[in-house]
C-alpha positions in Angstrom: 15.5 21.6 0.8 15.8 18.1 2.2 13.0 18.9 4.6 10.9 20.3 1.8 11.4 17.3 -0.3 10.3 15.1 2.6 7.1 17.2 3.1 6.4 17.0 -0.6 6.7 13.1 -0.6 4.3 13.0 2.5 1.8 15.2 0.7 1.9 13.1 -2.5 1.5 9.9 -0.5 -1.4 11.5 1.4 -3.1 12.6 -1.8 -2.4 9.2 -3.5 -4.0 7.2 -0.6 -6.8 9.7 0.2 -10.4 8.8 0.5 -12.6 8.4 -2.5 -15.3 10.7 -1.2 -15.4 13.5 1.3 -18.1 13.5 4.1 -20.3 16.6 4.8 -19.1 19.0 7.5 -21.6 18.8 10.3 -22.5 21.9 12.3 -24.1 21.8 15.9 -25.4 24.4 18.3 -22.1 24.1 20.3 -20.0 24.8 17.2 -18.3 28.2 17.1 -15.5 27.4 14.7 -15.1 24.5 12.2 -12.1 24.0 9.9 -12.8 22.6 6.4 -9.4 21.1 6.2 -10.0 17.5 5.0 -13.4 18.2 3.7 -12.5 19.6 0.4 -12.5 18.1 -3.1 -10.5 20.0 -5.6 -10.4 20.4 -9.4 -7.6 22.1 -11.3 -8.7 24.3 -14.3 -5.6 25.0 -16.4 -7.4 27.1 -18.8 -9.4 29.0 -16.3 -12.5 28.9 -18.6 -14.7 26.6 -16.6 -18.0 28.1 -15.2 -20.1 26.8 -12.3 -22.4 25.0 -14.6 -19.5 23.1 -16.1 -18.2 22.2 -12.6 -21.6 20.9 -11.6 -22.1 19.1 -14.9 -19.5 17.5 -17.1 -16.5 18.3 -15.0 -17.9 17.2 -11.7 -16.2 13.9 -12.0 -12.8 15.6 -12.1 -12.8 16.5 -8.4 -10.5 14.7 -6.1 -10.5 14.6 -2.4 -8.0 16.8 -0.6 -6.4 15.8 2.7 -6.0 19.0 4.6 -5.7 22.5 3.1 -4.8 23.4 -0.5 -1.2 24.2 -1.1 -0.6 24.3 -4.9 2.4 26.8 -5.1 2.8 29.4 -7.8 0.3 28.1 -10.4 -1.5 30.2 -13.1 -4.4 27.8 -13.3 -7.8 28.3 -11.6 -8.7 25.9 -8.7 -12.2 24.8 -7.9 -12.8 23.6 -4.3 -16.0 21.7 -3.3 -17.4 21.0 0.2 -20.8 20.0 1.7 -22.0 21.7 4.9 -24.9 20.2 7.0 -26.3 21.7 10.1 -28.5 20.1 12.7 -32.1 21.2 13.1 -31.4 23.2 16.3 -28.4 25.0 14.9 -28.6 28.6 13.7 -28.9 29.1 9.9 -26.4 32.1 9.6 -22.7 31.3 9.4 -19.5 33.0 8.2 -17.0 31.3 5.9 -13.4 32.8 6.3 -10.9 32.1 3.6 -7.1 32.8 4.1 -4.6 34.0 3.2 -5.7 37.5 2.5 -3.4 38.0 -0.5 -5.3 35.8 -2.9 -6.3 37.7 -6.1 -9.7 36.3 -6.7 -11.9 34.1 -4.6 -15.5 33.5 -5.8 -18.0 31.7 -3.6 -21.0 29.7 -5.0 -23.5 28.2 -2.6 -26.9 26.6 -3.4 -29.8 29.0 -2.8 -32.4 26.2 -2.4 -34.2 27.5 -5.5 -32.1 25.6 -8.0 -29.6 28.3 -8.3 -26.4 29.7 -6.6 -25.7 32.6 -4.4 -22.5 34.1 -5.8 -20.1 36.3 -3.8 -16.5 37.5 -4.7 -13.6 38.7 -2.6 -9.8 39.0 -3.0 -7.0 41.6 -2.8 -7.7 42.6 -6.4 -11.3 43.2 -5.6 -12.1 46.7 -4.2 -12.5 46.5 -0.4 -16.0 48.2 -0.5 -17.2 45.3 -2.7 -16.7 42.6 -0.1 -19.7 41.2 1.9 -17.8 41.5 5.2 -15.6 44.4 5.7 -12.6 42.6 7.2 -9.0 42.2 6.3 -9.4 38.5 5.5 -11.8 37.0 2.8 -15.1 36.5 4.7 -18.4 35.2 3.1 -21.8 35.0 4.6 -23.6 31.7 4.5 -27.3 31.1 5.1 -28.2 27.4 5.6 -32.0 27.4 5.3 -32.6 23.8 6.4 -30.8 20.9 7.7 -30.1 19.3 4.4 -26.5 19.1 3.0 -25.6 22.4 1.3 -22.8 22.2 -1.4 -20.3 25.1 -1.4 -18.0 25.9 -4.3 -14.9 28.2 -4.3 -13.1 29.3 -7.4 -9.5 30.5 -6.6 -7.2 32.3 -9.0 -4.0 34.3 -8.0 -0.7 35.4 -9.3 0.8 34.7 -5.8 1.0 31.2 -4.3 -2.2 29.1 -4.3 -2.6 28.4 -0.7 -6.2 28.1 0.8 -7.3 27.6 4.3 -10.9 27.9 5.2 -13.1 27.6 8.3 -16.8 28.0 9.3 -17.5 30.5 12.1 -20.6 31.5 13.9 -21.0 35.3 14.3 -20.0 35.2 17.9 -17.0 32.9 17.2 -15.9 35.2 14.4 -16.0 38.3 16.5 -14.1 36.5 19.3 -11.4 35.1 17.0 -11.1 38.3 15.0 -10.4 40.3 18.2 -7.8 37.9 19.5 -6.0 37.7 16.1 -6.1 41.4 15.5 -4.7 42.1 19.0 -1.8 39.7 18.3 -1.2 41.2 14.8 -1.4 44.7 16.2 1.2 43.9 18.9 3.6 42.4 16.3 3.1 45.4 14.0 3.6 47.8 16.8 6.9 46.1 17.8 8.1 46.2 14.2 7.2 49.9 13.7 8.8 50.9 17.1 12.0 49.1 16.0 12.0 50.9 12.6 11.4 54.3 14.3 14.2 53.6 16.7 16.6 52.6 13.9 15.7 55.9 12.1 16.5 57.9 15.2 19.7 56.0 15.8 20.9 56.6 12.1 20.0 60.2 12.4 22.1 60.5 15.6 25.1 58.5 14.6 25.0 58.4 10.8 26.0 54.7 11.1 25.4 53.2 7.6 24.7 49.8 9.0 21.4 51.3 10.2 20.5 52.1 6.6 21.0 48.3 5.6 19.0 47.4 8.6 16.1 49.7 7.6 16.4 48.4 4.0 15.4 45.0 5.4 13.0 46.0 8.1 10.8 48.4 6.4 10.0 46.0 3.5 9.5 43.2 6.0 6.8 45.3 7.8 5.1 46.2 4.4 5.0 42.5 3.6 3.3 41.6 6.8 0.8 44.4 6.4 0.0 43.0 2.9 0.0 39.4 4.0 -2.4 40.0 6.8 -4.8 42.1 4.7 -4.2 45.3 6.5 -3.0 47.0 3.3 -6.3 46.3 1.6 -8.4 47.3 4.5 -6.6 50.5 5.8 -3.9 51.7 3.2 -5.3 51.1 -0.2 -9.0 50.2 0.1 -9.8 51.8 -3.2 -6.6 50.6 -5.0 -6.6 46.9 -4.9 -3.9 46.5 -7.5 -1.5 48.5 -5.4 -2.3 46.4 -2.3 -1.8 43.3 -4.3 1.5 44.3 -5.7 2.7 45.6 -2.3 3.1 41.9 -1.1 5.4 40.8 -3.9 7.4 43.9 -4.0 8.0 44.1 -0.3 8.8 40.3 -0.2 11.6 40.7 -2.8 13.0 43.9 -1.1 13.0 42.4 2.3 14.7 39.1 1.3 17.4 41.1 -0.7 17.8 43.6 2.1 18.3 40.8 4.6 21.0 39.2 2.4 22.8 42.5 2.1 22.5 43.3 5.7 24.0 39.8 6.7 27.0 40.5 4.4 27.7 43.8 6.1 27.0 42.5 9.7 29.4 39.6 9.1 32.1 41.8 7.5 32.3 39.4 4.5 34.2 42.0 2.5 37.1 41.6 5.1 36.9 38.0 6.0 35.2 36.2 3.1 35.6 38.5 0.1 34.4 35.8 -2.5 31.2 35.1 -0.5 30.7 38.9 -0.1 30.4 39.2 -3.8 28.0 36.3 -4.0 25.9 37.7 -1.2 25.8 41.2 -2.7 24.9 39.7 -6.2 22.0 37.6 -4.7 20.7 40.5 -2.6 20.8 43.0 -5.5 19.1 40.3 -7.7 16.3 39.8 -5.2 15.7 43.5 -4.9 15.6 43.9 -8.7 13.1 41.0 -8.8 10.6 43.3 -7.3 10.2 44.8 -10.9 8.7 41.3 -11.9 5.5 42.2 -9.9 4.3 45.1 -12.1 5.7 43.3 -15.1 3.3 40.4 -14.6 5.9 37.6 -14.2 6.0 37.5 -10.5 4.6 33.9 -10.5 7.7 32.8 -12.5 10.4 34.7 -10.3 8.8 34.3 -6.9 9.7 30.6 -6.4 13.5 31.4 -7.0 13.4 34.4 -4.6 11.5 32.5 -1.9 13.8 29.5 -2.2 16.7 31.9 -1.4 15.4 32.1 2.2 16.3 28.4 3.1 19.8 28.6 1.7 20.3 32.0 3.3 19.5 30.9 6.8 21.8 27.8 6.5 24.8 29.6 5.1 24.5 32.7 7.2 24.3 30.7 10.5 27.5 28.8 9.6 29.3 32.1 8.8 27.9 33.7 12.0 29.2 30.8 14.2 32.6 31.2 12.5 32.7 34.9 13.3 31.6 34.3 16.9 34.4 31.8 17.2 36.8 34.5 16.0 35.6 36.7 19.0 33.1 39.1 17.4 30.7 39.9 20.1 28.1 41.7 18.0 27.8 38.6 15.7 26.4 36.8 18.7 23.4 39.0 18.7 22.9 38.4 15.1 23.3 34.7 15.3 20.7 34.4 18.1 18.3 36.6 16.0 18.7 34.5 12.9 17.7 31.4 14.7 14.4 32.8 15.9 12.4 32.6 12.7 14.1 29.7 11.1 11.5 26.9 11.7 8.4 29.1 11.0 9.9 30.6 7.8 11.0 27.1 6.5 7.5 25.8 7.0 6.0 28.8 5.3 8.4 28.5 2.4 7.4 24.8 2.1 3.7 25.8 2.0 4.4 28.7 -0.4 6.3 26.4 -2.9 3.4 23.9 -2.7 5.5 21.1 -0.9 3.1 20.7 2.0 0.0 22.5 3.5 0.8 24.3 6.7 -1.6 26.0 9.3 -2.2 29.7 8.6 -1.3 30.3 12.3 2.3 30.0 11.2 2.1 33.4 9.6 1.4 34.9 13.0 4.2 33.0 14.6 6.4 34.3 11.8 5.3 37.8 12.2 6.1 37.6 16.1 9.3 35.8 15.3 10.2 38.7 12.8 9.5 41.2 15.7 11.8 39.3 18.1 14.4 38.9 15.3 14.5 42.6 14.5 14.5 43.5 18.2 17.6 41.3 18.9 19.3 42.8 15.9 18.4 46.3 17.0 19.7 45.5 20.5 22.9 44.4 19.0 23.1 47.5 17.0 22.6 49.6 20.1 25.3 47.6 21.9 27.6 48.0 18.9 26.8 51.8 18.8 27.5 52.1 22.4 30.9 50.2 22.0 31.8 52.5 19.1 30.8 55.6 21.1 32.8 54.4 24.1 35.7 53.9 21.8 35.2 57.4 20.4 35.0 58.8 23.9 38.2 57.2 24.8 39.8 58.5 21.6 38.5 62.0 22.4 39.7 61.7 26.0 43.1 60.7 24.8 43.1 63.6 22.3 42.0 66.0 25.0 44.8 64.8 27.3 47.2 65.0 24.4 46.2 68.6 23.6 46.4 69.5 27.3 49.9 68.1 27.4 50.8 70.0 24.3 49.4 73.2 25.7 51.4 72.7 28.9 54.4 72.0 26.9 53.8 75.1 24.8 53.4 77.3 27.9 56.7 75.9 29.2 58.3 76.6 25.8 57.0 80.2 25.9 58.4 80.7 29.3 61.6 79.2 28.4 61.7 81.3 25.2 61.0 84.5 27.1 63.9 83.7 29.5 66.2 83.0 26.5 65.2 86.3 24.8 66.0 88.2 28.0 69.3 86.4 28.2 69.9 87.0 24.5 69.3 90.8 24.9 71.9 90.8 27.7 74.3 88.7 25.6 73.7 91.0 22.6 74.7 94.1 24.7 77.8 92.3 25.8 78.5 91.1 22.2 78.3 94.6 20.9 80.8 95.8 23.4 83.0 92.9 22.6 82.7 93.4 18.9 83.9 97.0 19.2 86.8 95.8 21.2 87.4 93.0 18.6 87.4 95.5 15.7 90.1 97.5 17.5 92.0 94.2 17.9 91.5 93.4 14.3 93.0 96.7 13.2 95.9 96.1 15.4 96.4 92.6 14.2 96.1 93.7 10.5 99.1 95.9 11.2 100.9 93.1 12.9 99.9 90.8 9.9 101.3 93.2 7.4 104.5 93.4 9.3 104.7 89.7 9.3 104.1 89.3 5.6 106.8 91.8 5.0 109.3 89.9 7.2 108.3 86.4 5.8 111.2 84.8 3.8 108.9 83.1 1.2 106.6 84.7 -1.4 103.2 85.9 0.1 100.4 87.7 -1.9 97.1 89.2 -0.7 94.4 89.6 -3.2 90.6 90.4 -3.0 88.2 87.6 -3.4 86.8 86.6 -5.9 87.9 89.5 -8.2 91.6 88.8 -7.7 92.9 92.4 -7.4 96.3 92.4 -5.8 96.3 94.2 -2.5 99.6 93.3 -1.0 102.8 91.3 -1.9 106.1 91.0 0.0 109.6 91.3 -1.4 110.2 87.5 -2.1 106.9 87.5 -4.1 108.2 90.5 -6.2 111.4 88.6 -6.9 109.5 85.4 -7.9 107.2 87.3 -10.3 109.8 89.8 -11.4 107.6 92.8 -10.7 107.9 95.8 -8.4 105.5 96.2 -5.4 104.1 99.6 -6.6 103.4 98.2 -10.1 101.8 95.0 -8.8 99.4 96.4 -6.3 96.1 97.0 -8.0 96.9 94.7 -10.9 94.7 91.6 -11.6 96.1 88.4 -10.2 94.9 86.5 -13.4 97.8 88.4 -15.3 100.3 86.1 -13.2 98.6 82.7 -14.1 99.8 80.7 -17.1 96.4 79.0 -17.4 93.2 80.9 -16.7 91.3 77.5 -16.1 93.6 76.7 -13.2 92.7 80.0 -11.5 88.9 79.4 -12.0 89.3 75.9 -10.4 91.2 77.6 -7.5 88.6 80.2 -6.9 85.8 77.6 -7.0 87.5 75.5 -4.4 88.1 78.5 -2.2 84.5 79.4 -2.4 83.5 75.9 -1.2 86.0 75.0 1.5 87.7 78.4 2.1 91.2 77.0 1.7 93.5 75.3 -0.8 96.7 73.5 0.3 99.6 72.3 -1.7 98.4 72.8 -5.4 101.0 72.7 -8.0 100.5 75.1 -10.8 102.4 77.3 -13.2 102.8 81.2 -12.8 104.1 83.7 -15.2 107.3 85.4 -14.3 107.3 88.8 -16.1 107.7 89.2 -18.9 106.9 85.6 -20.1 108.9 83.1 -18.3 106.9 80.1 -16.6 107.8 78.9 -13.2 106.3 76.0 -11.3 105.0 76.8 -7.7 103.4 74.9 -4.8 100.5 77.1 -4.0 98.5 77.3 -0.7 95.7 79.8 -0.2 93.2 80.7 2.6 90.4 83.2 2.8 90.5 85.8 5.4 89.6 89.4 6.1 92.1 92.0 5.2 91.3 95.8 5.8 87.6 94.7 6.3 87.4 93.0 2.9 87.0 89.5 1.9 90.4 88.5 0.7 92.8 85.6 0.0 96.3 85.0 1.4 98.4 83.1 -1.1 101.7 81.4 -0.2 104.0 80.4 -3.0 106.9 78.0 -3.0 109.1 77.8 -6.2 109.3 74.1 -7.2 110.7 74.5 -10.7 114.0 72.6 -9.8 112.0 69.8 -8.2 109.7 69.4 -11.3 112.8 69.2 -13.5 114.1 66.4 -11.3 110.7 64.7 -11.4 110.8 64.8 -15.2 114.4 63.1 -15.1 113.2 60.5 -12.6 110.1 59.7 -14.8 112.5 59.3 -17.8 114.7 57.0 -15.8 111.7 54.9 -14.7 110.6 54.4 -18.3 114.2 53.2 -19.1 114.2 50.9 -16.1 110.8 49.4 -17.2 112.2 48.8 -20.7 115.3 47.0 -19.1 112.9 44.9 -16.9 110.8 43.9 -19.8 114.1 42.9 -21.7 115.0 40.8 -18.6 111.7 39.1 -18.6 112.0 38.4 -22.3 115.5 36.9 -21.6 113.9 34.6 -18.7 111.2 33.4 -21.1 113.8 32.5 -23.7 115.9 30.8 -20.9 112.9 28.7 -19.9 112.2 27.8 -23.5 115.8 26.8 -23.9 115.8 24.7 -20.6 112.6 22.9 -21.8 114.1 22.2 -25.2 117.4 20.9 -23.6 115.7 18.9 -21.0 113.6 17.2 -23.9 116.8 16.6 -26.0 118.6 15.1 -22.9 115.7 12.7 -22.0 115.8 11.0 -25.3 119.5 9.9 -25.2 119.1 9.1 -21.5 116.3 6.8 -22.1 118.3 5.1 -24.8 121.2 4.7 -22.5 118.9 3.4 -19.7 117.4 0.9 -22.0 120.8 -0.2 -23.3 122.1 -0.6 -19.9 119.2 -2.9 -19.0 119.8 -5.1 -21.9 123.6 -5.2 -21.1 122.7 -6.3 -17.6 120.6 -9.1 -19.0 123.3 -10.2 -21.4 126.1 -10.0 -18.9 124.6 -11.7 -15.9 127.4 -14.1 -15.5 130.1 -11.3 -15.6 130.2 -9.5 -12.2 132.6 -6.9 -13.3 130.5 -5.9 -16.3 127.3 -5.9 -14.1 128.9 -3.4 -11.7 129.8 -1.1 -14.7 126.3 -1.4 -16.0 125.0 -0.4 -12.5 127.3 2.7 -12.7 125.8 3.7 -16.0 122.2 3.3 -14.7 123.1 5.4 -11.5 124.6 8.1 -13.7 121.5 8.1 -15.9 119.3 8.4 -12.9 121.3 11.3 -11.5 121.0 13.0 -14.9 117.2 12.5 -14.9 116.9 13.7 -11.4 118.9 16.8 -12.1 116.7 17.6 -15.2 113.5 17.1 -13.0 114.9 19.4 -10.3 115.7 22.2 -12.9 112.4 21.8 -14.6 110.6 22.0 -11.2 112.6 25.1 -10.2 111.7 26.8 -13.5 107.9 25.9 -13.0 107.9 27.3 -9.5 109.6 30.5 -10.7 107.0 30.9 -13.3 104.4 33.6 -12.5 101.7 31.8 -14.4 102.1 28.6 -12.3 98.8 27.1 -11.0 98.3 24.1 -8.7 96.5 21.1 -10.3 94.7 19.9 -7.2 93.4 16.4 -6.7 92.6 14.2 -3.7 95.5 11.9 -3.1 96.4 9.1 -0.7 99.8 10.5 0.6 100.8 7.1 2.2 100.2 5.3 -1.2 102.3 8.1 -3.0 105.2 7.6 -0.6 105.1 3.8 -0.9 105.3 4.0 -4.7 108.3 6.6 -4.4 110.1 4.2 -2.1 109.5 1.3 -4.5 111.2 3.3 -7.2 114.2 4.3 -5.0 115.0 0.9 -3.5 116.9 -0.4 -6.6 119.3 2.6 -6.2 119.5 2.7 -2.4 122.3 0.2 -2.2 122.4 -1.5 1.2 120.1 1.2 2.8 116.7 0.1 3.8 113.7 2.2 3.0 111.0 1.7 5.7 107.6 3.4 5.4 105.1 3.2 8.3 101.5 4.2 7.4 98.8 2.9 10.0 96.0 4.4 7.9 95.0 6.1 4.8 96.0 9.7 4.7 94.0 11.8 2.2 94.9 15.3 1.2 93.9 17.8 -1.6 97.3 18.5 -3.4 99.1 18.8 -6.7 100.2 15.2 -7.2 103.1 16.0 -9.6 104.7 18.7 -7.4 104.1 16.7 -4.2 105.8 13.7 -5.6 108.8 15.8 -6.6 109.0 17.3 -3.1 108.9 13.9 -1.3 111.3 12.3 -3.9 113.9 15.2 -3.1 113.5 14.6 0.7 114.0 10.8 0.4 116.9 11.4 -2.1 118.5 13.8 0.3 118.2 11.3 3.2 119.7 8.5 1.1 122.6 10.7 0.0 123.7 11.5 3.5 122.9 8.2 5.2 125.7 5.7 5.9 125.7 2.6 3.6 124.0 0.2 6.0 121.7 2.6 7.9 118.0 2.7 7.2 115.8 5.7 6.1 112.4 5.7 8.0 109.3 7.4 6.7 106.3 7.8 9.2 102.9 8.9 7.9 100.1 9.9 10.3 96.7 11.6 9.7 94.1 13.2 11.7 90.9 15.3 11.0 92.5 18.3 9.5 96.1 17.5 8.5 98.6 14.8 7.3 102.0 14.5 8.9 105.0 13.0 7.1 108.3 12.5 8.9 111.5 11.6 7.1 114.3 10.3 9.3 118.0 9.4 8.4 121.1 8.6 10.5 123.4 10.7 8.6 126.0 13.2 9.9 123.2 15.8 10.7 123.1 19.5 9.9 124.9 22.1 12.1 122.7 24.6 14.0 124.1 27.6 12.2 123.3 26.1 8.8 119.8 25.0 9.5 118.2 28.5 8.8 119.7 28.5 5.2 119.3 24.9 4.0 116.0 26.0 2.2 117.8 28.7 0.2 118.3 28.4 -3.5 121.8 26.9 -4.5 122.9 26.7 -0.8 125.0 23.7 0.0 126.2 22.6 3.4 130.0 22.4 4.0 129.5 18.7 4.8 128.0 18.0 1.4 131.2 18.7 -0.7 131.6 15.0 -1.3 127.9 14.6 -2.2 126.8 15.6 -5.7 124.0 18.1 -6.0 122.9 21.6 -7.4 121.6 23.1 -4.2 118.0 23.1 -5.5 116.4 20.1 -3.8 115.4 21.5 -0.4 114.6 24.9 -2.0 112.2 23.3 -4.3 110.6 21.3 -1.4 110.1 24.5 0.6 108.5 26.2 -2.4 106.1 23.4 -3.0 105.0 23.2 0.6 104.5 27.0 0.6 102.2 26.7 -2.5 100.2 24.1 -0.7 99.9 26.1 2.6 101.9 23.3 4.2 104.7 23.5 6.9 108.1 21.9 6.9 110.7 21.9 9.8 114.0 20.3 10.4 115.3 18.7 13.6 119.0 17.8 13.5 122.0 17.5 15.7 125.6 16.8 14.8 126.2 13.1 14.3 122.7 12.1 15.3 120.9 12.2 11.9 118.2 14.5 10.5 114.4 14.5 10.8 112.3 16.5 8.4 108.6 17.0 9.4 106.0 18.1 6.8 102.3 19.0 7.8 99.9 18.9 4.8 96.5 20.6 5.6 93.1 19.0 5.0 94.1 15.4 5.9 91.4 12.8 6.5 91.9 9.7 8.5 89.9 6.8 7.1 89.8 3.0 7.5 93.1 1.1 8.1 95.4 0.9 5.0 96.5 -2.4 3.8 100.0 -0.9 3.7 101.2 -1.1 7.4 105.0 -1.7 7.2 107.0 -2.0 4.0 110.8 -2.6 3.7 
């Protein structure tokens, strides 16, 4: 479109700056062909009502010089063209005027006859071919120049197709020579196209490849278009039907462009690779094909510019898509890409001339025709190559199928041979089996006799009944005693008469039908006449006297069932007693909580009063010692209450840890600060090189460490220190509590964490025996570990490992006394 716009600007500039007058066309004896391009003046008649007299008279001043040939595009107006011809005195008088293209509807020639009038001749593809002055495919007029004076020639052109006029003067010999050359070239181009079309028809008939149909939908209209454009349709196909020949050009143009667009969509597999573009291509292609109806409808002049403009966009977009497909490795698209590039320039120039942007030489039509032949030849070659590739692929598939069939046939023959051998072996085995079966039947009869003897001798009840009817076939003496029935009376009786519940028997029969055996089923049977007994029943299906039967073994468990009922009643009583104990425990906890609350209030009052007494009696040493005793007693009472409450909480089944991230070193430092006023002359030393973070229950952990430190203070001599060491690594926190007390004997160390246990050395130390037990329970709840290391007279060391310790930046607490 950019190229067309440039051509239009050049054409407009040329027309705007053209000469004011056109010189006469000279003819000499050496002239055989003279183009009239640049020798015309033109007049546009929008109404189409002007006559030759009007053009010569009043309208003569409306002519404007034309530089080159006329290219007015699709225009409904009539165009008048004027030129002057002058021959020299020694030049022949008879000449021919050839006007192209051949598809112009009406071309009327007016030339002065030397008598004040005009010689009038008419031609065009809507004029019957027999009415033309010269029987030739193009529009040819005879000119007789009687003298060497200028002769003025007028052409009136009117057409529903594009208004494009190119004219030249030819001598008779020059016309014959030029016509022969051009007809030879045109014949060659038409022959190539027809051969390609026939080849595509043969290929489709042979392979039924639908792509050839799309190719023919483009190639056949293209050949028809070139036949109509070159005038061959008017001369050879429809000489007496000029309207048909005229319509053939527009119809074939629309069909060929639409077919080319659809063929491109299928060649490039747009449906697979570019589905949206495929829909656009198919819509444009179908629209162009349906546009062929505009020709008989008389609106072709309106539709044709849009159809022809499609060619330029089609070449550009299709070339880009073809390059993309070639880059993806599609070999066939290479043929199509090369084929598309052949007619590009000629067709773009022809489209520019057709739309009226710029006049182009008529020789481009021949080049476009030859280019179309090469274009279709390349596409046809690509289709042949594609067909050969498809056929080769089919041959490979057939060969693979043939080889597979041969392998299957060989496998089948081998299978038949093996089956024949197997049948022969089976026949031999069958004869052997018959003999063995006869022997087996003899053995079965013998075994049945042995089985009956065994059943008679069995010490527990055994019953044989038919399956599934349940007719009693045999029962031994213990079974008769269990059921309280004689053997003669029971044989032949239905087994259902001995079941207390008919549904239990149906369930038993169903299970025997599925699995063939029932083991250890408890059920009730009827002891004649109406007493129920519990039995443990086992049954198995077997063959008895050649009949499908059931062997039933019974074990009287009535006494056991009575004992089970007694045990079940005792269990209910035990559960009731356990629930009563639980209720008592709940009431005990409630009472302990109430008592602890009631004790804490007076203890707090006593603590506060002792502190006030200490302030008031600072000068009295004896009174201050007594006050200290009161405070120590209060503290012991508070600690005892805490221990009891902690023990009660730990024993509660609903106890849950309240976890939080705590600095263990800081917690121990706070505990030591609270203990120092009551430690006497004992030093509490804590060493914590760094922070020691752990995810714990702060309340429970504080109680545990408080008990450990209290225990160390109780058993340490008056002037010996208690040392606490805290270390942390990536996954644990270690706390070590060391004292210099009398130690713990080796035989007592396994029991120190038991509830209410007190060492023999702790008789002089007050306590309830709950401290270390509570410490162990709290550590177990946290998933922590605690150990003791002690020797007699060398003190005691308790080590605690808390999981999830995190060592961090150095703590400000390094050593505290």
